[in-house]
C-alpha positions in Angstrom: 173.3 -86.7 102.3 172.7 -84.0 105.1 172.3 -80.4 104.2 175.3 -78.1 104.8 175.6 -74.3 104.5 178.7 -72.7 103.1 179.9 -69.4 101.9 181.1 -69.9 98.3 181.5 -68.3 94.9 178.9 -69.4 92.4 179.7 -69.3 88.7 177.2 -69.7 85.9 178.2 -69.9 82.2 175.9 -69.9 79.2 176.5 -70.4 75.5 175.4 -67.4 73.5 172.8 -68.1 70.8 172.6 -71.8 71.6 168.9 -72.2 71.2 168.9 -70.7 67.7 171.9 -72.9 66.8 170.0 -76.0 68.0 167.1 -75.1 65.7 169.4 -74.5 62.7 172.0 -77.2 63.0 171.4 -79.8 65.8 174.6 -81.7 65.0 176.8 -78.6 65.3 175.0 -77.6 68.5 175.8 -80.9 70.2 179.4 -80.7 69.0 179.7 -77.2 70.6 178.1 -78.5 73.8 180.7 -81.3 74.0 183.5 -78.8 73.4 182.2 -76.6 76.1 182.1 -79.5 78.5 185.7 -80.4 77.7 186.7 -76.8 78.2 185.1 -76.3 81.5 185.8 -79.4 83.6 189.6 -79.4 83.7 189.7 -75.6 84.3 187.2 -75.8 87.2 189.2 -78.7 88.7 192.5 -76.7 88.2 191.1 -73.9 90.4 189.8 -76.3 93.1 186.2 -75.8 91.9 183.3 -78.1 92.0 181.4 -78.9 88.7 177.8 -78.9 90.0 175.8 -79.6 86.9 174.9 -78.7 83.4 171.8 -76.6 82.8 170.9 -77.1 79.2 173.8 -75.3 77.4 175.0 -73.7 80.7 177.3 -74.9 83.5 177.1 -74.2 87.2 180.1 -74.5 89.5 181.2 -73.5 93.0 184.5 -72.4 94.4 185.8 -72.0 97.9 187.4 -68.6 97.2 186.4 -65.7 94.9 189.8 -65.4 93.3 189.7 -69.0 92.3 186.3 -68.5 90.7 187.3 -65.4 88.8 190.6 -66.9 87.6 188.8 -70.0 86.4 186.3 -67.8 84.6 189.1 -65.8 82.9 190.8 -69.0 81.7 187.5 -70.4 80.5 186.6 -67.2 78.6 190.0 -66.9 77.1 190.0 -70.5 76.0 186.6 -70.0 74.4 187.7 -66.9 72.6 190.8 -68.6 71.4 188.8 -71.5 70.0 186.4 -69.0 68.2 183.7 -71.7 67.9 181.2 -70.0 70.2 180.8 -67.3 72.8 180.0 -67.5 76.5 178.4 -65.3 79.1 179.7 -65.8 82.6 178.2 -64.5 85.9 179.7 -64.9 89.4 178.3 -64.1 92.9 179.6 -64.7 96.4 177.2 -65.7 99.1 175.8 -68.4 101.3 174.3 -71.5 99.7 172.9 -74.9 100.9 174.5 -78.1 99.6 172.3 -81.1 99.4 172.7 -84.3 97.3 175.4 -82.9 95.0 173.3 -79.8 94.3 173.1 -76.3 95.7 170.3 -73.9 96.5 169.7 -70.4 97.9 169.4 -66.8 96.9 173.1 -66.6 96.0 172.5 -69.2 93.2 169.6 -67.1 91.8 171.7 -63.9 91.9 174.6 -65.5 90.1 172.3 -66.8 87.4 170.6 -63.4 86.9 174.0 -61.7 86.7 175.1 -64.2 84.0 172.0 -63.4 82.0 172.8 -59.7 81.9 176.4 -60.2 80.7 177.4 -59.2 77.2 178.7 -62.0 74.9 182.2 -62.9 75.7 182.2 -61.1 79.0 182.4 -61.9 82.7 180.0 -60.0 85.0 180.3 -60.2 88.8 178.4 -58.9 91.8 179.7 -56.2 94.2 180.5 -58.9 96.8 182.9 -60.5 94.3 184.3 -57.1 93.3 185.1 -56.3 97.0 187.2 -59.5 97.1 189.2 -58.8 93.9 189.5 -55.0 93.9 192.9 -55.2 95.7 194.4 -57.9 93.4 196.5 -56.2 90.7 196.4 -59.2 88.4 192.6 -59.1 88.2 191.1 -56.0 86.4 187.5 -55.0 86.7 185.3 -52.1 85.8 181.9 -50.9 87.1 179.1 -51.6 84.5 175.7 -50.7 86.0 173.3 -51.0 88.9 170.4 -53.3 88.0 167.3 -54.6 89.5 167.3 -58.4 89.1 164.3 -60.6 89.0 163.4 -62.0 92.4 166.2 -60.0 94.1 164.9 -57.4 96.5 167.7 -54.8 96.3 169.4 -53.5 93.1 172.7 -55.1 92.4 175.9 -53.3 91.4 177.5 -55.2 88.6 181.1 -55.2 87.5 182.9 -56.6 84.5 186.2 -58.5 84.9 188.3 -57.5 81.9 189.9 -60.2 79.8 193.4 -59.6 78.4 192.6 -61.0 75.0 189.5 -58.9 74.4 189.0 -55.4 76.0 185.4 -54.4 76.2 186.1 -50.6 76.5 183.7 -48.6 78.6 184.2 -45.8 76.0 182.2 -47.8 73.5 179.3 -48.6 75.8 176.1 -46.5 75.4 175.4 -44.0 78.2 172.1 -44.2 80.1 169.2 -42.4 78.5 168.9 -39.9 81.4 172.5 -38.7 80.9 172.1 -37.4 77.4 172.4 -33.7 78.5 175.1 -34.4 81.0 178.0 -33.4 78.9 180.6 -30.6 79.2 183.7 -29.1 77.8 186.1 -27.3 80.1 187.8 -24.6 78.0 191.3 -23.3 79.0 190.9 -20.4 81.4 192.0 -17.0 80.1 195.3 -15.7 81.6 194.5 -12.2 82.9 197.8 -11.9 84.7 200.3 -9.3 83.4 202.9 -12.0 83.1 202.4 -14.2 80.0 204.5 -16.9 81.6 201.5 -17.6 83.9 199.8 -19.3 81.0 200.8 -22.7 82.4 198.6 -21.9 85.4 195.5 -21.0 83.5 195.8 -24.0 81.3 196.6 -26.2 84.3 193.6 -25.2 86.3 191.3 -26.2 83.5 193.1 -29.5 83.1 192.8 -30.2 86.9 189.1 -29.6 86.7 188.9 -32.0 83.7 190.9 -34.6 85.7 188.4 -34.4 88.5 185.3 -34.6 86.3 186.6 -37.4 84.1 185.9 -40.1 86.7 182.2 -39.3 86.8 180.6 -42.2 84.9 177.4 -40.2 84.3 179.1 -37.3 82.6 180.5 -37.0 79.1 183.5 -34.6 79.1 185.4 -33.4 76.1 189.1 -34.1 76.2 191.7 -31.5 77.1 193.4 -31.4 73.7 190.1 -30.9 71.8 188.9 -28.2 74.2 192.3 -26.4 73.9 191.6 -25.9 70.2 189.3 -23.0 71.2 191.8 -21.2 73.4 191.8 -17.5 72.8 189.3 -17.8 70.0 186.1 -15.9 69.8 183.8 -18.8 68.6 180.1 -19.1 69.1 179.4 -21.5 72.0 176.9 -23.4 69.8 179.7 -24.1 67.3 181.9 -25.4 70.2 179.1 -27.6 71.4 178.6 -29.0 68.0 182.3 -29.8 67.3 182.8 -31.3 70.8 179.4 -33.0 71.1 178.6 -31.4 74.4 175.6 -29.4 75.8 177.5 -27.3 78.3 180.7 -25.3 78.5 182.8 -24.1 81.5 184.9 -21.1 80.8 186.7 -18.7 83.0 189.7 -16.5 83.7 192.5 -16.4 86.2 194.6 -13.5 87.6 197.6 -14.6 89.7 199.8 -12.1 91.5 202.2 -13.3 94.1 200.2 -15.4 96.5 196.9 -14.0 95.5 194.6 -15.5 92.9 191.3 -14.3 91.4 189.3 -17.0 89.5 186.0 -16.5 87.7 184.1 -19.4 86.3 180.8 -19.7 84.3 178.9 -22.8 83.4 176.9 -22.0 80.2 174.3 -24.0 78.2 175.4 -24.0 74.6 171.9 -24.4 73.3 170.7 -21.0 74.4 173.7 -19.3 76.0 172.0 -19.4 79.4 174.4 -19.1 82.4 173.6 -22.0 84.6 176.1 -21.0 87.3 178.9 -18.4 87.8 181.2 -17.6 90.7 184.2 -15.4 91.5 186.9 -16.5 93.9 189.4 -14.0 95.4 191.7 -15.9 97.7 195.2 -17.0 98.7 197.1 -19.6 96.6 196.8 -22.0 99.6 193.0 -22.2 98.8 193.5 -23.4 95.2 192.6 -27.0 96.0 189.4 -26.0 97.7 188.5 -23.7 94.7 188.9 -26.6 92.3 186.7 -28.8 94.4 184.0 -26.2 94.7 183.9 -25.6 90.9 183.8 -29.3 90.1 181.0 -29.9 92.7 179.1 -26.9 91.5 179.1 -28.4 88.0 177.7 -31.8 89.2 175.0 -30.0 91.2 173.9 -27.8 88.3 173.8 -30.8 85.9 172.0 -32.8 88.5 174.5 -35.6 88.6 174.3 -38.0 91.5 177.7 -38.9 92.7 178.6 -42.3 94.1 181.1 -42.5 96.9 184.1 -43.3 94.7 183.2 -40.4 92.3 183.0 -37.9 95.2 186.3 -39.2 96.5 187.9 -38.7 93.1 186.6 -35.2 92.7 187.9 -34.1 96.1 191.1 -36.1 96.0 194.2 -33.9 96.7 197.6 -35.4 95.7 199.7 -32.8 97.6 199.2 -30.0 100.0 202.3 -28.3 98.8 201.3 -25.4 96.5 204.9 -25.0 95.1 205.1 -28.7 94.1 201.6 -28.4 92.6 202.7 -25.5 90.4 205.8 -27.3 89.3 203.7 -30.3 88.1 201.5 -27.8 86.2 204.6 -26.4 84.5 205.9 -29.9 83.8 202.6 -31.0 82.1 202.4 -27.7 80.2 205.9 -28.2 78.7 205.4 -31.9 77.9 202.2 -31.0 76.0 204.3 -28.7 73.8 206.7 -31.6 72.9 210.0 -30.8 71.2 212.8 -29.3 73.3 210.1 -28.4 75.9 210.2 -32.0 77.0 213.6 -31.2 78.7 212.0 -28.3 80.6 209.1 -30.5 81.7 211.5 -33.2 83.0 213.2 -30.7 85.2 210.0 -29.3 86.6 208.8 -32.8 87.6 212.2 -33.5 89.2 211.9 -30.3 91.3 208.4 -31.2 92.3 209.6 -34.6 93.6 212.4 -33.0 95.5 209.9 -30.7 97.3 207.2 -33.4 97.9 208.5 -37.0 97.5 205.0 -38.3 98.2 203.4 -36.5 95.2 202.2 -39.4 93.0 201.5 -37.1 89.9 205.0 -35.7 90.1 206.5 -39.3 89.8 204.1 -40.3 87.0 204.8 -37.1 85.1 208.5 -37.7 85.5 208.2 -41.3 84.2 206.3 -40.0 81.1 208.8 -37.3 80.5 211.7 -39.8 80.6 209.8 -42.0 78.1 209.3 -39.0 75.7 213.0 -38.2 76.1 213.9 -41.7 74.7 211.1 -41.8 72.1 212.2 -38.5 70.6 215.9 -39.5 70.6 217.2 -37.2 73.3 218.6 -40.1 75.3 219.0 -43.9 74.7 216.3 -46.0 76.3 218.8 -48.0 78.4 219.8 -44.8 80.2 216.3 -44.0 81.3 214.7 -47.4 81.7 215.5 -48.1 85.4 214.6 -44.5 86.4 211.4 -44.5 84.4 210.2 -47.8 85.8 211.0 -46.8 89.3 209.2 -43.4 88.9 206.1 -45.1 87.6 206.1 -47.8 90.3 206.6 -45.2 93.0 203.6 -43.3 91.6 201.6 -46.5 91.6 202.5 -47.2 95.2 201.6 -43.7 96.4 198.3 -43.7 94.5 197.2 -47.1 93.0 194.3 -45.3 91.2 196.3 -42.9 89.1 196.0 -44.0 85.5 199.0 -42.0 84.3 201.4 -44.3 86.1 199.9 -47.4 84.4 200.2 -45.7 81.0 203.9 -45.0 81.7 204.3 -48.6 82.7 202.5 -49.8 79.5 204.8 -47.8 77.3 207.8 -48.9 79.3 207.1 -52.6 79.0 206.0 -52.2 75.3 208.7 -50.1 73.9 211.7 -50.2 76.4 211.7 -53.7 78.0 209.8 -55.3 75.1 207.6 -57.3 77.4 204.5 -57.2 75.4 202.3 -59.2 77.8 203.0 -56.8 80.7 202.5 -53.9 78.4 199.0 -55.0 77.5 198.1 -55.7 81.1 199.0 -52.1 82.1 197.0 -50.6 79.2 194.0 -52.5 80.4 194.6 -51.1 83.9 194.4 -47.6 82.4 191.1 -48.4 80.7 189.7 -49.7 84.0 190.7 -46.6 85.9 189.9 -44.0 83.2 188.0 -45.3 80.2 187.9 -41.7 78.9 191.7 -41.2 78.4 191.9 -40.9 74.6 195.7 -41.1 74.3 195.7 -44.6 75.9 193.5 -46.0 73.2 195.5 -44.4 70.4 198.8 -45.7 71.8 197.4 -49.1 72.5 196.0 -49.3 68.9 199.1 -47.9 67.2 201.8 -49.5 69.4 200.5 -52.8 70.6 198.1 -53.9 67.9 199.8 -52.1 65.0 203.5 -52.2 65.5 203.8 -55.3 67.6 200.9 -57.6 66.6 200.2 -56.4 63.1 196.4 -56.7 63.9 195.5 -53.6 62.0 191.7 -53.9 62.2 191.9 -53.9 66.0 194.5 -51.2 65.9 192.2 -48.9 63.8 189.3 -49.7 66.2 191.3 -48.6 69.2 192.5 -45.4 67.5 189.0 -44.5 66.5 187.9 -44.8 70.1 190.6 -42.3 71.0 189.4 -39.9 68.3 185.9 -40.2 69.5 187.1 -39.0 72.8 189.4 -36.4 71.4 188.0 -35.4 68.0 190.1 -32.3 67.6 193.5 -33.7 68.7 196.3 -33.5 66.2 198.3 -36.1 68.2 195.4 -38.7 68.1 195.0 -38.0 64.4 198.7 -38.6 63.9 198.5 -41.9 65.8 195.6 -43.1 63.6 197.5 -41.9 60.5 200.6 -43.9 61.6 198.4 -47.0 62.1 196.9 -46.7 58.6 200.3 -46.1 57.1 201.7 -49.2 58.8 198.7 -51.1 57.4 199.7 -49.8 53.9 196.5 -47.7 53.7 198.4 -44.7 52.4 195.5 -42.7 50.9 193.6 -42.9 54.2 196.8 -42.2 56.2 197.5 -39.1 54.2 193.9 -37.8 54.6 194.0 -38.3 58.4 197.5 -36.7 58.7 196.3 -33.6 56.8 193.4 -33.3 59.3 196.0 -33.3 62.0 198.0 -30.5 60.3 194.8 -28.5 59.9 194.3 -28.8 63.7 197.9 -27.9 64.4 200.0 -26.5 61.6 203.2 -27.4 63.6 202.2 -30.9 64.4 205.4 -32.9 64.2 203.9 -36.3 63.9 201.1 -35.4 61.5 203.6 -33.6 59.2 206.0 -36.5 59.3 203.2 -39.0 58.5 201.9 -36.8 55.6 205.4 -36.8 54.1 205.9 -40.6 54.4 202.4 -41.2 53.0 203.0 -38.9 50.0 206.2 -40.8 49.4 204.5 -44.2 49.5 202.0 -42.9 46.9 204.9 -41.8 44.7 204.0 -38.1 45.2 207.7 -37.3 45.7 207.6 -33.5 45.2 204.9 -33.1 47.9 206.7 -35.5 50.2 210.0 -33.7 50.0 208.3 -30.3 50.4 206.5 -31.1 53.6 209.5 -32.9 55.2 211.8 -30.0 54.3 209.3 -27.8 56.1 209.3 -30.2 59.1 213.1 -30.2 59.2 213.1 -26.4 59.4 210.4 -26.0 62.1 211.8 -28.8 64.2 215.3 -27.3 64.2 216.6 -30.3 62.1 215.3 -33.0 64.5 216.9 -36.4 63.7 213.5 -38.0 63.1 212.6 -35.4 60.5 216.0 -35.7 58.8 215.9 -39.5 58.7 212.4 -39.4 57.1 213.6 -36.9 54.5 216.5 -39.3 53.7 214.0 -42.2 53.0 211.8 -40.0 50.9 214.8 -38.6 48.9 216.0 -42.2 48.2 212.5 -43.2 47.0 212.6 -40.2 44.7 216.0 -41.1 43.3 217.7 -38.0 44.9 220.6 -40.1 46.3 223.0 -37.2 46.5 220.7 -35.1 48.7 220.1 -38.2 50.9 223.8 -38.9 51.3 224.4 -35.3 52.4 221.7 -35.5 55.1 223.0 -38.9 56.2 226.5 -37.5 56.6 225.0 -34.7 58.7 223.5 -37.2 61.1 226.7 -39.2 61.3 228.7 -36.1 62.2 226.2 -35.1 64.8 226.4 -38.6 66.4 229.9 -37.7 67.5 228.7 -35.1 69.9 225.0 -36.0 70.6 222.9 -39.1 70.7 221.4 -40.1 67.4 219.1 -43.1 67.7 220.1 -46.3 65.8 216.7 -47.5 64.6 216.0 -44.7 62.1 219.7 -44.3 61.3 219.8 -48.0 60.4 216.8 -47.6 58.0 218.6 -44.6 56.4 221.7 -46.7 55.8 219.6 -49.5 54.3 217.8 -47.0 52.1 221.3 -46.0 50.8 222.0 -49.7 50.2 224.6 -50.1 52.9 223.1 -53.1 54.6 226.1 -54.0 56.8 226.1 -50.5 58.2 222.4 -50.7 58.6 222.6 -53.8 60.8 225.4 -52.2 62.8 223.1 -49.3 63.7 220.1 -51.6 64.3 222.2 -53.7 66.7 223.1 -50.5 68.5 219.4 -49.7 68.6 218.7 -53.1 70.2 221.4 -52.6 72.8 220.3 -49.0 73.5 216.7 -50.1 74.0 215.6 -47.6 71.3 211.8 -47.5 71.8 211.2 -47.0 68.0 212.7 -50.4 67.2 209.3 -52.1 67.7 208.1 -50.4 64.5 210.6 -52.4 62.4 208.5 -55.5 61.5 205.6 -54.0 59.8 206.5 -50.4 58.9 206.5 -49.6 55.1 209.6 -47.4 55.4 211.8 -50.5 56.1 213.5 -51.3 52.7 212.8 -54.7 51.2 216.6 -55.2 50.8 216.9 -55.1 54.6 214.0 -57.5 55.1 215.5 -60.1 52.7 218.7 -60.4 54.7 218.8 -63.4 57.1 220.0 -61.1 59.9 216.6 -59.3 59.8 214.7 -62.3 61.1 217.3 -62.9 63.7 216.8 -59.3 64.9 213.0 -59.7 65.0 213.4 -62.8 67.2 215.7 -60.9 69.6 213.2 -58.1 69.8 210.5 -60.6 70.7 208.5 -61.1 67.5 207.8 -64.8 67.5 205.8 -65.1 64.3 
């Protein structure tokens, strides 16, 4: 057969630990080899591939297109993970090869084999030539892993991981390179030196914008915004800040804004010895604010001796809008959303104004989508009233800037909690991790919502929440999400402990206080449960979630009269304001009115109440409700298939 040269995608797969298995149990090793052969051949054929040969326990195949090779690898890896008998490493490279006598030769074959050898168990690693072909395909998700010198390959190869929907190898868990150990920083909220205290949104916003620029640098550990904000306005030794946040450097500064003039000072300080690595003062017009942010971020990378790749430099200097007024409105929107409670309404309006001024501002659309979700989750509006607008805002943001992770997080929550399309929800979470593996809240929500509430996979749920806490160790919200996950898993002592940490971090933490109350109740510590939830009702201006939680706790404590009075309050309020059906249904069931409970739960289903996905596993759901045949019918409608 004559030689032919072709440009193809080469895929190598290898069974992890096969040699050791052969030495310990030869029969089992041959069984796995046969199963591996049976797994590979039909999938390779399905994606128009060519099964070249087996190499010991490995397989080599070629494909005409990169996308066919990657999709085949995904299906093979997912099939292998589903079977759980063994693990595979897969490597793919795209290049020119020589075909001769049903075999292939060339440097491309060697590169593919070397890439496969570097892959972690259960993962798919690809070369940059493959990455360039799949980077614009939204259904294939990938993440940069490392640049490596491969044996018998002249130039270092940039290697990427293709993420698999069934197992997410989070970049947040991967160890950093040895030389980056000192490349860590916390950006503290800037001090507001303006005479107007209302300018606080701007000083907080500048710090957050700098964090958002730096977070995309792979060679830099950066403390999360929420954890850094714990030190706002506090006179704490820098060494203590460094210890609590696990960083070696701190950026602090101040802002004075008057009219169109701004004065910004910034200092980069080593926490080890208090040495000022860099400082600068900027006295300019507001129109220069984007240039100032770029200069500060670039100065940090220069002082910490960080080498920026092209994508990282682009991320630091990226400007979403040139309109300063729209930019300030987004700052105000984000500032108010971070406050939660009734401030969500203010945040929503600020984002809406920003969109009106600059319709091409991606962050304004993504912020608006997130504000709409919070409106539904906290019961200000039914989900069916915001769902179309929320999805459109997130999609618009994605179209304007496909690399903005906030839009994908909004889509993840939309699909998970509003549309109840759990597959699409998970896909969008993974896209967030690809774009920003340092976004703590995405891990917490993914663990609590997808794995905890929907899947009931509590071990994985806890794992994801702990990743979030590692990134945001001083966040009351992330502690509350872990507490909720532990509570759902019936680990009430642990849930209470974590919730109390959240309260220590933020005495007014709505979620942490609520979880503490529910956990106390589950532990039959009724007096403490009622006390903390009464306090929550007061500080939240009698929020419906706090009142419903107090009803459940009162019922558990045998205080039925008090529970009925609270329930009547919510029923009366429902005549003039929206009261979400999910929690109201649980309250009715707690008072033993099962027919009324299902009436409210059906309303919650029709309203697209986002809290309804908690109903399968949450301990606050009364057993009397679960025993009713209508409960399983409701679960099936929601999309719980097992």
